[in-house]
C-alpha positions as CSV (number, residue, x, y, z in Angstrom):
1,M,0.2,0.0,0.1
2,Y,2.9,2.4,0.9
3,Q,4.4,1.8,-2.6
4,L,1.1,2.7,-4.2
5,M,0.6,5.9,-2.1
6,I,4.0,7.0,-3.3
7,R,3.4,6.3,-6.9
8,Q,-0.2,8.2,-6.6
9,F,1.0,11.2,-4.7
10,L,4.0,11.6,-7.1
11,R,1.9,11.7,-10.1
12,T,-0.1,14.6,-8.7
13,K,0.6,18.2,-10.2
14,T,0.8,19.5,-6.6
15,C,3.9,17.1,-5.7
16,Q,5.6,17.7,-9.1
17,L,5.3,21.4,-9.1
18,G,6.1,21.8,-5.3
19,L,9.1,19.6,-5.4
20,I,10.4,21.4,-8.6
21,L,9.8,24.8,-7.5
22,I,11.5,24.0,-4.0
23,L,14.5,22.3,-5.6
24,A,14.9,25.3,-8.0
25,L,14.7,27.9,-5.2
26,G,17.0,25.9,-3.0
27,L,19.5,25.7,-5.9
28,T,19.2,29.3,-6.4
29,G,19.8,30.0,-2.8
30,I,22.9,27.8,-2.9
31,V,24.2,29.7,-5.9
32,I,23.3,33.1,-4.2
33,G,25.3,31.7,-1.1
34,K,28.4,30.8,-3.3
35,Q,28.5,34.3,-4.9
36,F,28.4,36.0,-1.7
37,L,31.4,34.0,-0.4
38,N,33.2,34.2,-3.8
39,D,32.7,38.2,-3.4
40,K,34.0,37.8,0.2
41,E,37.0,35.8,-0.6
42,K,37.8,38.2,-3.5
43,R,37.8,41.4,-1.2
44,I,39.9,39.4,1.3
45,A,42.6,38.6,-1.2
46,Q,42.6,42.0,-2.4
47,T,42.9,43.4,1.1
48,V,45.9,41.3,2.0
49,E,47.5,42.2,-1.4
50,K,46.6,46.1,-1.3
51,Q,47.9,46.5,2.6
52,E,51.5,45.9,1.7
53,E,51.3,48.2,-1.2
54,H,49.5,50.8,1.0
55,I,52.2,50.6,3.5
56,A,55.2,50.9,0.9
57,R,53.5,53.7,-0.9
58,N,52.9,56.0,2.1
59,I,56.5,55.3,3.5
60,K,57.7,56.5,0.1
61,F,55.9,59.8,0.5
62,H,55.9,60.2,4.3
63,G,58.9,58.2,5.3
64,D,60.7,61.2,7.0
65,D,58.0,61.8,9.5
66,L,56.7,58.8,11.5
67,G,53.9,60.9,12.9
68,L,52.6,61.8,9.6
69,L,53.0,58.5,7.9
70,L,50.7,57.0,11.0
71,Y,48.1,59.7,10.3
72,Y,47.8,58.1,6.7
73,L,48.3,54.4,7.4
74,K,45.4,52.0,7.7
75,F,45.7,48.7,9.1
76,S,43.1,45.9,8.0
77,I,41.1,43.6,10.4
78,V,39.3,40.7,8.5
79,K,36.4,38.5,9.6
80,A,37.5,35.1,8.5
81,H,35.7,33.2,5.9
82,N,32.9,30.9,7.1
83,P,31.6,28.6,4.5
84,L,28.3,28.2,6.5
85,T,27.6,31.9,5.9
86,G,26.6,30.7,2.5
87,L,23.7,29.0,3.9
88,S,22.6,31.9,6.3
89,I,24.1,35.3,5.1
90,G,22.0,36.8,8.1
91,Q,23.5,40.5,8.7
92,D,26.9,39.8,6.9
93,D,25.4,41.6,4.0
94,L,25.0,44.8,5.9
95,N,27.8,44.6,8.4
96,P,31.3,44.7,6.8
97,S,33.6,41.8,7.1
98,I,36.6,43.9,6.5
99,Q,37.4,47.1,8.4
100,Q,40.5,49.4,7.9
101,V,41.5,51.6,10.8
102,K,44.1,54.3,11.6
103,I,45.6,54.8,15.1
104,L,43.3,57.9,15.3
105,T,39.9,58.1,17.0
106,L,38.3,54.7,16.6
107,E,34.6,55.4,17.2
108,G,34.5,57.4,14.0
109,Q,36.0,54.4,12.1
110,K,34.4,51.3,13.6
111,Y,30.9,51.7,12.1
112,D,32.2,52.6,8.6
113,M,30.3,50.4,6.1
114,D,30.9,48.8,2.6
115,L,29.2,50.5,-0.3
116,V,26.2,48.5,-1.2
117,N,23.2,48.8,-3.5
118,P,20.3,49.7,-1.0
119,T,17.7,48.0,-3.2
120,R,19.6,44.8,-2.8
121,L,19.5,45.1,1.0
122,L,15.8,46.0,0.9
123,Y,15.0,42.8,-0.9
124,G,17.3,40.7,1.1
125,N,19.1,37.2,0.2
126,L,17.5,34.2,-1.0
127,D,19.7,32.0,1.0
128,L,19.0,28.4,2.0
129,S,18.0,29.3,5.5
130,F,15.3,31.6,3.9
131,I,13.9,28.6,1.9
132,L,13.9,26.5,5.0
133,V,12.1,28.8,7.4
134,Y,9.7,30.7,4.8
135,I,9.1,28.4,1.8
136,F,9.2,24.9,3.0
137,P,6.2,25.5,5.4
138,L,4.1,26.6,2.4
139,L,5.0,23.4,0.5
140,I,4.0,21.4,3.6
141,I,0.8,23.2,3.7
142,A,0.0,22.4,0.2
143,F,1.0,18.7,0.7
144,T,-1.1,18.1,3.8
145,Y,-4.0,20.6,3.9
146,N,-6.4,18.0,2.3
147,L,-4.9,14.8,3.8
148,L,-8.2,13.8,5.3
149,S,-10.7,16.0,3.7
150,E,-9.9,15.1,0.2
151,E,-10.9,11.5,1.0
152,E,-14.2,12.8,2.6
153,E,-15.0,15.2,-0.1
154,T,-14.2,12.6,-3.0
155,G,-16.3,9.9,-1.0
156,T,-13.4,7.4,-0.5
157,W,-13.0,7.8,3.2
158,K,-15.9,5.5,4.2
159,M,-14.4,2.9,2.1
160,V,-11.0,3.7,3.7
161,R,-12.8,3.2,7.1
162,V,-13.9,-0.3,6.3
163,T,-10.7,-1.4,4.6
164,V,-8.1,-0.4,7.0
165,K,-7.5,-1.5,10.5
166,S,-6.7,1.9,11.8
167,Q,-7.6,5.3,10.4
168,V,-5.1,7.4,12.4
169,K,-2.4,4.8,10.9
170,F,-3.6,5.2,7.5
171,L,-3.2,9.0,7.7
172,L,0.1,8.9,9.4
173,M,1.3,6.7,6.4
174,K,0.0,9.3,4.2
175,L,1.7,12.2,6.3
176,S,5.2,10.1,6.4
177,L,5.1,9.7,2.7
178,R,5.1,13.6,2.4
179,L,7.5,13.9,5.1
180,F,10.0,11.6,3.7
181,L,9.8,13.2,0.3
182,L,10.7,16.7,1.8
183,V,13.3,15.2,4.1
184,V,14.9,13.7,1.0
185,L,14.7,17.0,-0.9
186,M,16.2,18.9,2.0
187,S,19.1,16.4,2.4
188,I,19.9,16.7,-1.3
189,L,20.0,20.5,-0.9
190,Y,22.4,20.1,2.1
191,L,24.6,17.7,0.3
192,I,24.8,20.0,-2.8
193,A,25.3,22.9,-0.5
194,A,28.2,21.2,1.3
195,W,29.9,20.4,-1.9
196,V,29.4,23.8,-3.7
197,L,30.2,25.8,-0.6
198,G,33.0,23.6,0.6
199,I,31.4,23.1,4.1
200,A,33.2,20.7,6.4
201,W,31.1,18.1,8.0
202,E,31.5,19.3,11.5
203,E,29.3,19.8,14.5
204,A,27.8,23.2,13.3
205,F,26.7,21.8,9.9
206,F,25.0,18.8,11.6
207,A,23.4,21.3,14.0
208,F,22.2,23.3,10.9
209,F,20.6,20.1,9.3
210,I,18.9,18.9,12.6
211,V,17.4,22.3,13.3
212,G,16.0,22.5,9.6
213,L,14.6,18.7,10.1
214,L,12.9,19.7,13.5
215,Y,11.4,22.6,12.1
216,Q,10.0,20.8,9.2
217,L,8.5,18.3,11.8
218,F,6.9,21.2,13.8
219,W,4.8,22.1,10.6
220,F,3.9,18.6,9.9
221,S,2.6,18.1,13.5
222,L,0.7,21.2,13.2
223,S,-0.9,20.3,9.9
224,F,-1.7,16.9,11.3
225,W,-3.5,18.4,14.2
226,I,-5.6,20.7,11.7
227,T,-6.3,17.7,9.5
228,L,-7.8,15.7,12.5
229,L,-10.2,18.5,13.1
230,K,-12.1,16.9,10.3
231,R,-13.0,20.1,8.5
232,N,-13.3,20.9,4.7
233,S,-10.2,21.5,2.6
234,S,-10.9,25.2,2.5
235,F,-11.0,25.7,6.1
236,N,-7.8,23.8,6.5
237,A,-6.0,25.9,4.0
238,V,-7.1,29.1,5.6
239,V,-6.2,28.1,9.1
240,L,-2.6,26.8,8.0
241,L,-2.0,29.8,6.0
242,S,-3.1,31.9,8.9
243,F,-0.7,30.1,11.2
244,W,2.3,30.6,8.7
245,L,1.3,34.4,8.3
246,I,1.2,34.8,12.2
247,L,4.2,32.5,13.1
248,V,6.4,33.6,10.2
249,M,5.6,37.2,9.3
250,L,3.3,39.1,11.7
251,L,4.8,37.9,15.2
252,P,8.4,38.5,14.3
253,A,7.6,42.0,13.1
254,V,5.6,42.8,16.2
255,I,8.5,41.4,18.3
256,N,11.1,43.3,16.7
257,N,9.1,46.6,16.9
258,A,8.5,45.9,20.9
259,I,12.2,45.3,21.3
260,T,13.2,48.2,19.4
261,N,10.9,50.4,21.3
262,K,11.9,48.8,24.9
263,Y,15.8,49.3,24.0
264,P,16.1,52.6,22.1
265,V,19.7,53.4,21.1
266,P,20.1,57.2,21.1
267,E,23.8,56.6,22.0
268,A,24.3,55.7,18.2
269,L,24.1,59.5,17.5
270,T,25.4,60.9,21.0
271,T,28.7,58.6,20.7
272,V,29.6,60.1,17.4
273,I,28.9,63.7,18.7
274,K,30.6,63.0,21.9
275,Q,33.7,61.7,20.1
276,R,34.0,64.5,17.7
277,D,33.5,67.3,20.3
278,G,36.0,65.6,22.6
279,Y,38.4,65.8,19.8
280,H,37.8,69.2,18.2
281,Q,37.6,71.0,21.6
282,K,41.2,69.9,22.4
283,W,42.2,72.4,19.7
284,D,41.3,75.1,22.1
285,T,42.4,73.4,25.2
286,N,45.8,73.9,27.1
287,K,48.1,71.2,25.7
288,K,49.5,70.4,29.3
289,E,45.9,69.7,30.6
290,T,45.1,67.4,27.6
291,I,48.4,65.4,28.0
292,E,47.9,65.0,31.9
293,K,44.6,63.4,31.3
294,F,46.3,60.9,28.8
295,Y,49.1,60.2,31.4
296,K,46.4,59.3,33.9
297,N,45.3,56.5,31.6
298,Y,48.9,55.6,30.3
299,P,51.5,56.5,33.0
300,Q,54.1,54.6,31.1
301,F,54.3,57.4,28.7
302,A,54.7,60.2,31.4
303,K,58.4,60.1,30.7
304,Y,58.0,61.9,27.4
305,G,57.2,64.9,29.3
306,Y,55.1,68.0,28.0
307,P,55.7,69.8,24.5
308,P,55.9,73.3,24.1
309,E,52.6,75.3,24.2
310,E,53.3,76.9,21.1
311,G,53.4,75.1,17.8
312,F,52.5,71.6,16.4
313,N,53.6,68.3,18.3
314,W,52.6,64.8,17.5
315,L,52.7,63.7,21.0
316,W,49.8,66.4,21.6
317,Y,48.2,65.4,18.6
318,Y,47.7,61.7,19.1
319,T,46.8,62.5,22.7
320,M,43.8,64.4,22.0
321,Q,42.8,61.8,19.4
322,H,42.8,59.2,21.9
323,L,40.8,61.5,24.5
324,G,38.1,61.8,21.7
325,D,37.5,58.2,22.4
326,E,37.7,58.3,26.1
327,E,35.0,60.8,26.3
328,S,32.6,59.0,24.2
329,R,33.6,55.7,25.9
330,K,30.3,55.7,28.2
331,E,27.9,56.0,25.4
332,S,29.8,53.7,23.2
333,N,29.5,50.9,25.9
334,S,26.1,51.7,26.6
335,M,25.0,51.4,23.0
336,R,26.9,48.1,22.6
337,D,25.3,46.7,25.9
338,K,21.7,47.7,24.6
339,V,22.4,46.0,21.3
340,L,23.3,43.0,23.1
341,Q,20.1,43.4,25.2
342,R,17.9,43.4,22.2
343,Q,19.7,40.2,20.9
344,K,19.2,38.4,24.1
345,M,15.6,39.4,24.5
346,S,15.2,38.2,20.9
347,K,16.4,34.8,21.6
348,Q,14.3,34.6,24.8
349,L,11.0,35.4,23.0
350,A,12.1,33.2,19.9
351,K,11.8,30.2,21.9
352,F,8.2,30.5,21.7
353,F,8.2,31.0,18.0
354,P,9.7,28.3,15.9
355,S,10.3,30.4,12.8
356,M,12.2,33.0,14.8
357,H,14.2,30.6,16.6
358,S,15.2,28.8,13.7
359,L,16.5,31.7,11.8
360,L,18.5,32.9,14.7
361,V,20.0,29.5,15.4
362,F,21.0,29.5,11.6
363,N,22.4,32.9,11.9
364,D,24.5,31.9,15.1
365,L,25.7,28.7,13.7
366,A,26.9,30.6,10.5
367,G,28.5,33.4,12.4
368,S,26.5,36.1,10.8
369,S,24.3,37.1,13.7
370,L,24.4,40.4,15.3
371,S,26.1,39.4,18.5
372,N,28.9,37.9,16.4
373,H,29.3,41.3,14.6
374,I,29.5,43.0,18.2
375,H,32.1,40.7,19.1
376,F,34.0,41.5,15.7
377,L,33.7,45.2,16.7
378,Q,35.3,44.5,20.1
379,Y,38.0,42.5,18.4
380,I,38.6,45.8,16.2
381,S,38.8,47.8,19.4
382,N,41.4,45.5,21.1
383,F,43.3,45.5,17.8
384,H,43.2,49.2,17.7
385,E,44.5,49.5,21.3
386,N,47.5,47.4,20.6
387,I,48.5,48.8,17.5
388,R,48.5,52.3,19.1
389,L,50.5,51.2,22.1
390,F,53.0,49.7,19.7
391,F,53.5,52.9,17.8
392,Y,53.1,55.5,20.7
393,P,56.3,55.1,22.2
394,K,58.1,55.2,18.6
395,I,56.2,58.5,17.8
396,F,56.9,60.1,21.1
397,S,60.5,59.4,21.0
398,Q,60.8,60.6,17.3
399,A,61.8,57.3,16.0
400,T,62.5,57.0,12.3
401,T,60.6,54.7,9.9
402,V,63.7,52.6,9.0
403,E,63.6,51.6,12.8
404,I,60.2,49.6,12.3
405,D,59.8,46.3,10.7
406,W,56.8,46.9,8.4
407,E,56.7,43.4,7.1
408,Q,54.9,42.4,10.5
409,F,51.9,44.4,9.7
410,K,49.7,42.0,7.8
411,P,45.8,42.0,8.0
412,A,44.5,40.6,11.2
413,F,42.2,37.8,11.0
414,Y,39.0,37.5,13.5
415,E,38.4,33.8,13.7
416,G,35.2,34.1,15.7
417,R,34.3,32.7,19.1
418,N,34.4,29.0,18.1
419,Q,31.8,28.2,20.8
420,P,30.5,24.6,20.9
421,V,26.9,24.1,19.9
422,E,24.5,24.2,22.8
423,W,22.2,21.5,21.7
424,L,19.6,21.7,24.5
425,K,19.2,25.4,23.8
426,I,18.7,25.0,20.1
427,L,16.6,21.7,20.1
428,V,14.2,22.0,23.1
429,P,12.2,24.8,21.6
430,L,11.4,23.0,18.4
431,L,10.8,19.7,20.3
432,A,8.6,21.4,22.6
433,G,6.4,22.9,19.8
434,I,6.2,19.4,18.1
435,L,5.1,17.8,21.3
436,I,2.5,20.5,21.9
437,F,0.8,19.7,18.6
438,L,1.3,15.8,18.9
439,V,-0.6,16.0,22.3
440,L,-3.4,18.2,20.6
441,S,-3.5,15.6,17.9
442,F,-3.9,12.8,20.2
443,L,-6.5,14.5,22.2
444,T,-8.5,15.4,18.8
445,Y,-8.0,11.7,17.8
446,Q,-10.4,10.7,20.3
447,T,-13.3,12.2,18.4
448,L,-12.2,10.4,15.2
């Protein structure tokens, strides 16, 4: 009987068109992910090549003055290539993966962005995670909305009730057939993605697959419960589409708006203003007063003393550059904390909504989440601090450029946090959703 069901279902237009459409969209998503990774790899290769040229060219023109040279020099920080990002691009198309910073004020440089087409950002990316979260449920609805009602409307249900030992077992066979086809299709897409994108068969990739599988099981359990209500096909389709609209579109938008209002970030503007004012006001401030503030933070540099009040001096200039960052430190930290609070609240609320939870998990596994970018910005801050502390003594002591080994300054790579997969956190919300609808299905079964 099972083989007969498979043949019968595969001959339907709904099955053929649905599978072909999802396969085409899935392959398109993989190609888009591959293009994104190729563009990123190309930019990284250019960055590595151009930094050496950039340093050599500036030494040629400004090599007689180290302070002036370092005013122009930029040092690159690169977010390392992660093939899983091709499956879930997340915010990596918006947030830059390559930053170039000078040893001047950092807050004005940290949030520099790549030049991108705003229309492309508006439409987003059709990556594989989008297909899994948004499109697969629609195909599940198309496959299952008339699982029982079709039999009743065509008049074959009475015959089925007489010929089969268990009505629920019969429905489960039909449901499992559809589940089997979609799992096979999803597995094919994952295998193709692993091959095309060069994804290693590691824990994160398996977690990506299991989350996708459980998300599909959630929608099958929901559809099965609606099926057991024994309503007509139109009712089932409307109810299932309403669930999709609410869970996938409406509630995430409402939650995002609520979190944004709960944690406003006015510091995004005040940080920039404070940093600029903190720097520009130093031009009219007593030099000794400015340098004393700097020496309180870095007493190891006090040995370089105080330059004359008249005239220009690199010690004073880089001191006031640093104090611009110091005066905006409070606002900068507050902005970072609020953004992390937004992310934390999103994850907490997403536990009750499988679509949100799955998408956030995909982004976390791929290293394309907002929290990952915040950690990348922190890495930039640490890099900037280290590079400043390396050059300050040389600038203050009026060292020459020939005394420095410029070959050591290659682009710095941020490898990510490499945290282990927290299986309970990512699986329990989905398993709970599946269990809820299985229990509802069992209770509804009593009326069959």
